[in-house]
C-alpha positions in Angstrom: -103.7 -62.0 17.1 -103.0 -59.0 19.3 -103.6 -55.5 18.3 -100.8 -53.4 16.9 -99.8 -50.4 19.0 -99.2 -46.9 18.0 -95.6 -45.8 18.4 -96.1 -43.0 20.9 -92.8 -41.2 20.2 -93.8 -40.8 16.5 -97.4 -39.8 17.5 -96.1 -37.0 19.6 -93.8 -35.6 16.9 -96.0 -35.9 13.8 -99.6 -35.0 12.9 -101.6 -36.4 10.1 -104.0 -34.0 8.1 -107.3 -34.9 6.5 -105.6 -35.2 3.2 -103.2 -37.7 4.7 -100.2 -35.5 4.7 -97.7 -35.9 7.6 -96.6 -32.6 9.3 -93.8 -31.9 11.8 -92.3 -28.9 13.5 -89.5 -27.2 11.9 -86.1 -27.8 13.7 -83.9 -25.4 15.4 -86.3 -23.4 17.5 -84.8 -23.9 21.0 -82.0 -21.3 21.3 -79.6 -19.1 19.3 -82.6 -17.4 17.6 -81.6 -13.8 18.4 -79.2 -13.8 15.5 -81.7 -15.1 13.0 -83.6 -12.7 10.7 -87.3 -12.0 11.2 -88.2 -14.1 8.1 -86.3 -17.0 9.4 -87.9 -16.9 12.8 -91.4 -16.6 11.3 -90.7 -19.5 9.0 -89.6 -21.7 11.9 -93.0 -21.3 13.6 -94.7 -23.2 10.7 -95.2 -26.9 10.5 -93.5 -28.5 7.6 -94.6 -31.6 5.6 -92.4 -34.6 5.5 -90.9 -36.2 2.4 -92.9 -39.0 0.7 -90.2 -41.5 1.5 -90.4 -40.8 5.2 -94.1 -40.4 5.4 -94.7 -44.1 4.4 -92.7 -45.3 7.4 -94.4 -42.8 9.7 -97.9 -43.9 8.7 -97.0 -47.5 9.5 -96.0 -46.4 13.0 -99.1 -44.3 13.5 -101.9 -46.8 12.6 -104.8 -45.4 14.6 -103.9 -41.6 14.7 
């Protein structure tokens, strides 16, 4: 039986922490940020944890990461 492969698009977008949480970048950082308040801009720089429902599927795609 062949090995299962890691889904590379998922591996590039998500990271797994030591406590097995799945983190991703907050959306909306590309442009139109001049009108945002300072708090909003600062919060967009942070990584955000995914929902439990989504993280189960993401973990199955990132087997070895």
